[in-house]
TORPA-4810 file (N, C-alpha, C, O; in nm, 3 decimals):
<nodes>
NODE_1_11.256_9.551_11.900_11.117_9.513_11.893_11.086_9.439_11.763_11.016_9.338_11.765_M
NODE_2_11.138_9.488_11.652_11.115_9.425_11.522_11.180_9.287_11.519_11.125_9.194_11.460_V
NODE_3_11.295_9.274_11.582_11.365_9.145_11.585_11.281_9.042_11.660_11.271_8.926_11.617_V
NODE_4_11.221_9.082_11.771_11.137_8.990_11.848_11.015_8.947_11.767_10.978_8.830_11.769_Y
NODE_5_10.955_9.040_11.698_10.838_9.007_11.614_10.879_8.910_11.503_10.806_8.816_11.472_M
NODE_6_10.996_8.934_11.446_11.045_8.846_11.339_11.070_8.705_11.394_11.037_8.607_11.328_L
NODE_7_11.125_8.694_11.511_11.150_8.564_11.573_11.018_8.493_11.601_11.006_8.373_11.578_I
NODE_8_10.920_8.565_11.650_10.788_8.507_11.678_10.724_8.457_11.548_10.668_8.347_11.546_I
NODE_9_10.732_8.534_11.443_10.676_8.493_11.313_10.747_8.368_11.263_10.681_8.276_11.213_V
NODE_10_10.877_8.362_11.274_10.953_8.245_11.230_10.911_8.121_11.309_10.894_8.014_11.251_I
NODE_11_10.896_8.134_11.439_10.853_8.022_11.524_10.713_7.976_11.484_10.688_7.855_11.474_I
NODE_12_10.622_8.069_11.461_10.486_8.034_11.421_10.486_7.961_11.286_10.417_7.861_11.270_I
NODE_13_10.562_8.010_11.191_10.571_7.946_11.059_10.629_7.805_11.072_10.581_7.713_11.006_V
NODE_14_10.729_7.788_11.155_10.787_7.654_11.176_10.685_7.559_11.238_10.676_7.443_11.199_A
NODE_15_10.608_7.610_11.335_10.506_7.526_11.399_10.397_7.487_11.300_10.349_7.374_11.301_M
NODE_16_10.358_7.580_11.214_10.258_7.550_11.112_10.311_7.443_11.017_10.236_7.353_10.976_I
NODE_17_10.438_7.451_10.980_10.498_7.350_10.892_10.497_7.212_10.954_10.466_7.114_10.886_G
NODE_18_10.530_7.201_11.081_10.527_7.072_11.151_10.385_7.021_11.161_10.360_6.903_11.138_V
NODE_19_10.292_7.108_11.195_10.152_7.068_11.207_10.097_7.020_11.073_10.022_6.922_11.069_Y
NODE_20_10.134_7.087_10.964_10.086_7.046_10.831_10.135_6.905_10.797_10.061_6.827_10.739_A
NODE_21_10.258_6.873_10.831_10.313_6.740_10.804_10.239_6.634_10.887_10.205_6.528_10.835_K
NODE_22_10.214_6.663_11.014_10.142_6.571_11.100_10.000_6.551_11.048_9.951_6.438_11.044_V
NODE_23_9.935_6.658_11.008_9.798_6.651_10.956_9.795_6.567_10.828_9.707_6.483_10.811_W
NODE_24_9.889_6.590_10.739_9.895_6.515_10.613_9.913_6.366_10.640_9.848_6.283_10.576_S
NODE_25_10.000_6.331_10.733_10.022_6.191_10.767_9.897_6.129_10.828_9.863_6.014_10.798_T
NODE_26_9.827_6.203_10.912_9.705_6.154_10.975_9.597_6.127_10.869_9.529_6.025_10.875_T
NODE_27_9.582_6.218_10.776_9.483_6.201_10.669_9.517_6.078_10.584_9.429_6.000_10.549_V
NODE_28_9.644_6.061_10.552_9.687_5.945_10.473_9.660_5.816_10.549_9.615_5.719_10.488_T
NODE_29_9.688_5.812_10.679_9.660_5.692_10.759_9.511_5.659_10.759_9.473_5.542_10.748_K
NODE_30_9.427_5.761_10.770_9.283_5.738_10.768_9.239_5.682_10.634_9.156_5.591_10.629_E
NODE_31_9.293_5.733_10.525_9.259_5.682_10.392_9.306_5.538_10.375_9.236_5.456_10.316_R
NODE_32_9.424_5.508_10.426_9.475_5.371_10.417_9.388_5.275_10.497_9.362_5.163_10.453_E
NODE_33_9.345_5.317_10.614_9.257_5.233_10.696_9.125_5.208_10.623_9.073_5.096_10.625_T
NODE_34_9.071_5.311_10.561_8.947_5.296_10.485_8.967_5.202_10.367_8.879_5.119_10.339_L
NODE_35_9.079_5.212_10.298_9.108_5.124_10.185_9.115_4.979_10.232_9.061_4.890_10.165_L
NODE_36_9.180_4.953_10.344_9.188_4.816_10.397_9.049_4.762_10.429_9.019_4.646_10.401_K
NODE_37_8.964_4.846_10.488_8.827_4.804_10.519_8.750_4.771_10.391_8.682_4.669_10.384_F
NODE_38_8.762_4.858_10.292_8.691_4.837_10.166_8.736_4.707_10.099_8.653_4.630_10.051_Q
NODE_39_8.865_4.683_10.095_8.917_4.560_10.034_8.867_4.437_10.109_8.829_4.338_10.047_L
NODE_40_8.866_4.444_10.242_8.818_4.331_10.321_8.670_4.305_10.294_8.629_4.189_10.280_A
NODE_41_8.590_4.410_10.285_8.448_4.392_10.259_8.424_4.336_10.118_8.339_4.249_10.099_E
NODE_42_8.498_4.387_10.021_8.481_4.336_9.884_8.527_4.191_9.874_8.465_4.112_9.802_M
NODE_43_8.633_4.155_9.944_8.678_4.014_9.943_8.572_3.924_10.004_8.544_3.815_9.953_R
NODE_44_8.514_3.970_10.112_8.406_3.894_10.175_8.287_3.882_10.079_8.226_3.775_10.068_S
NODE_45_8.254_3.991_10.011_8.146_3.990_9.914_8.172_3.896_9.799_8.081_3.827_9.752_G
NODE_46_8.295_3.891_9.752_8.331_3.800_9.642_8.314_3.656_9.686_8.261_3.573_9.612_I
NODE_47_8.360_3.625_9.807_8.345_3.488_9.858_8.198_3.449_9.869_8.159_3.339_9.828_K
NODE_48_8.116_3.539_9.924_7.973_3.509_9.938_7.905_3.499_9.802_7.818_3.415_9.782_Q
NODE_49_7.946_3.585_9.710_7.893_3.582_9.573_7.919_3.445_9.511_7.831_3.385_9.449_Y
NODE_50_8.043_3.396_9.528_8.079_3.266_9.472_7.999_3.153_9.538_7.953_3.062_9.469_Y
NODE_51_7.982_3.159_9.669_7.904_3.057_9.739_7.761_3.054_9.687_7.705_2.946_9.666_I
NODE_52_7.701_3.170_9.666_7.563_3.178_9.622_7.543_3.145_9.474_7.445_3.080_9.437_D
NODE_53_7.637_3.188_9.388_7.615_3.178_9.244_7.707_3.079_9.173_7.691_3.055_9.054_K
NODE_54_7.802_3.022_9.245_7.898_2.927_9.188_7.979_2.986_9.074_8.023_2.913_8.984_Q
NODE_55_7.998_3.117_9.077_8.086_3.186_8.981_8.134_3.315_9.046_8.072_3.366_9.139_E
NODE_56_8.245_3.365_8.996_8.298_3.490_9.050_8.241_3.608_8.973_8.209_3.595_8.855_Y
NODE_57_8.229_3.723_9.037_8.181_3.841_8.964_8.286_3.887_8.864_8.406_3.875_8.890_P
NODE_58_8.243_3.938_8.753_8.337_3.990_8.653_8.364_4.139_8.673_8.466_4.191_8.628_T
NODE_59_8.271_4.206_8.741_8.286_4.348_8.769_8.260_4.372_8.918_8.180_4.303_8.980_K
NODE_60_8.327_4.468_8.971_8.309_4.501_9.112_8.169_4.558_9.136_8.111_4.539_9.243_I
NODE_61_8.116_4.627_9.039_7.982_4.686_9.055_7.876_4.578_9.076_7.770_4.606_9.132_S
NODE_62_7.902_4.455_9.031_7.807_4.345_9.055_7.791_4.318_9.204_7.682_4.283_9.249_Q
NODE_63_7.897_4.334_9.279_7.890_4.312_9.424_7.792_4.410_9.487_7.715_4.373_9.577_L
NODE_64_7.795_4.533_9.442_7.704_4.634_9.496_7.561_4.612_9.446_7.466_4.615_9.525_Y
NODE_65_7.547_4.590_9.317_7.413_4.574_9.259_7.340_4.453_9.317_7.219_4.457_9.337_M
NODE_66_7.413_4.346_9.345_7.353_4.225_9.401_7.356_4.223_9.554_7.326_4.121_9.615_D
NODE_67_7.392_4.336_9.614_7.390_4.355_9.761_7.491_4.270_9.837_7.465_4.225_9.948_R
NODE_68_7.607_4.248_9.777_7.715_4.178_9.847_7.812_4.277_9.913_7.896_4.238_9.993_Y
NODE_69_7.800_4.404_9.877_7.876_4.512_9.940_7.782_4.628_9.968_7.682_4.646_9.898_C
NODE_70_7.815_4.706_10.068_7.730_4.818_10.107_7.722_4.928_10.002_7.617_4.990_9.983_R
NODE_71_7.833_4.949_9.933_7.836_5.055_9.833_7.935_5.019_9.723_8.016_4.928_9.737_E
NODE_72_7.927_5.093_9.615_8.020_5.076_9.504_8.142_5.161_9.537_8.145_5.281_9.509_D
NODE_73_8.243_5.100_9.596_8.353_5.172_9.658_8.441_5.249_9.560_8.460_5.211_9.445_Y
NODE_74_8.493_5.360_9.611_8.592_5.441_9.542_8.721_5.431_9.624_8.719_5.444_9.746_V
NODE_75_8.832_5.406_9.558_8.961_5.398_9.626_8.989_5.533_9.693_8.998_5.634_9.624_D
NODE_76_9.001_5.537_9.826_9.021_5.665_9.896_9.158_5.728_9.871_9.177_5.846_9.900_P
NODE_77_9.252_5.653_9.819_9.384_5.707_9.790_9.383_5.781_9.656_9.434_5.892_9.645_I
NODE_78_9.325_5.718_9.553_9.324_5.776_9.418_9.194_5.847_9.384_9.187_5.920_9.285_T
NODE_79_9.090_5.827_9.466_8.956_5.881_9.440_8.898_5.833_9.308_8.828_5.907_9.240_N
NODE_80_8.929_5.707_9.273_8.877_5.646_9.151_8.820_5.508_9.186_8.861_5.446_9.284_K
NODE_81_8.727_5.462_9.105_8.677_5.324_9.118_8.777_5.237_9.041_8.751_5.194_8.929_K
NODE_82_8.889_5.211_9.106_9.001_5.150_9.036_9.053_5.029_9.113_9.160_5.033_9.174_D
NODE_83_8.976_4.921_9.109_9.014_4.797_9.175_9.026_4.687_9.069_8.961_4.693_8.965_F
NODE_84_9.108_4.589_9.097_9.128_4.478_9.004_9.081_4.349_9.069_9.122_4.316_9.180_I
NODE_85_8.995_4.275_8.999_8.954_4.143_9.046_9.047_4.041_8.981_9.058_4.035_8.859_I
NODE_86_9.113_3.962_9.063_9.198_3.853_9.015_9.174_3.733_9.107_9.242_3.717_9.208_D
NODE_87_9.077_3.650_9.071_9.038_3.539_9.156_9.140_3.426_9.158_9.128_3.333_9.237_V
NODE_88_9.240_3.434_9.071_9.343_3.331_9.072_9.439_3.348_9.190_9.513_3.256_9.224_S
NODE_89_9.436_3.464_9.253_9.521_3.490_9.369_9.438_3.479_9.496_9.315_3.487_9.492_K
NODE_90_9.505_3.462_9.608_9.436_3.439_9.735_9.346_3.555_9.777_9.236_3.532_9.826_K
NODE_91_9.391_3.678_9.760_9.315_3.793_9.809_9.204_3.836_9.713_9.113_3.906_9.756_K
NODE_92_9.207_3.798_9.589_9.102_3.813_9.488_9.079_3.954_9.436_9.041_3.970_9.320_M
NODE_93_9.100_4.057_9.516_9.076_4.194_9.470_9.186_4.284_9.524_9.229_4.271_9.639_I
NODE_94_9.230_4.376_9.439_9.343_4.461_9.473_9.315_4.604_9.430_9.239_4.629_9.337_Y
NODE_95_9.377_4.699_9.500_9.375_4.838_9.455_9.470_4.849_9.337_9.579_4.791_9.340_A
NODE_96_9.432_4.921_9.236_9.517_4.938_9.118_9.603_5.063_9.137_9.587_5.162_9.066_N
NODE_97_9.694_5.055_9.235_9.775_5.170_9.270_9.914_5.121_9.311_9.929_5.061_9.418_N
NODE_98_10.016_5.145_9.229_10.150_5.094_9.259_10.229_5.177_9.361_10.343_5.143_9.392_P
NODE_99_10.170_5.286_9.413_10.242_5.370_9.508_10.263_5.298_9.641_10.195_5.200_9.671_E
NODE_100_10.359_5.348_9.720_10.386_5.290_9.851_10.303_5.357_9.959_10.278_5.477_9.955_K
NODE_101_10.261_5.275_10.055_10.184_5.325_10.169_10.280_5.378_10.276_10.402_5.371_10.260_S
NODE_102_10.224_5.429_10.383_10.307_5.474_10.494_10.381_5.357_10.560_10.485_5.375_10.622_L
NODE_103_10.324_5.236_10.545_10.387_5.115_10.600_10.507_5.072_10.517_10.590_4.993_10.563_E
NODE_104_10.517_5.124_10.394_10.627_5.087_10.305_10.589_4.980_10.204_10.670_4.945_10.118_G
NODE_105_10.467_4.927_10.213_10.422_4.828_10.116_10.341_4.897_10.007_10.287_5.006_10.029_T
NODE_106_10.332_4.835_9.892_10.255_4.894_9.782_10.107_4.867_9.803_10.067_4.760_9.850_K
NODE_107_10.026_4.965_9.766_9.881_4.950_9.782_9.827_4.832_9.701_9.732_4.767_9.744_Y
NODE_108_9.887_4.805_9.586_9.835_4.696_9.503_9.877_4.557_9.552_9.851_4.457_9.485_N
NODE_109_9.940_4.550_9.669_9.971_4.419_9.728_9.884_4.391_9.850_9.895_4.285_9.911_T
NODE_110_9.797_4.484_9.886_9.711_4.467_10.004_9.600_4.372_9.975_9.517_4.345_10.062_W
</nodes>
């Protein structure tokens, strides 16, 4: 009887371990999707800002204050307001995070 209970406990613990990994991956995917959305919106805001003012914003908070973005975004991966504006490059704004995503690319290349 004790052996059967031990086997059941081991199976339950193994299932919890698998579920925790799946849950962690799902949460990371959701955060990555949110980061991509935020970057796309900020890029759009930068382009519109330039069209309207004939200059690029020097701070990301300008996009929010001047209503070019819905909110002053926080990077969902790092939970920091940590974005880099570099208008010399095509994408213009990047996450300041050198870690790799689930896709295998670095967040700061998105």
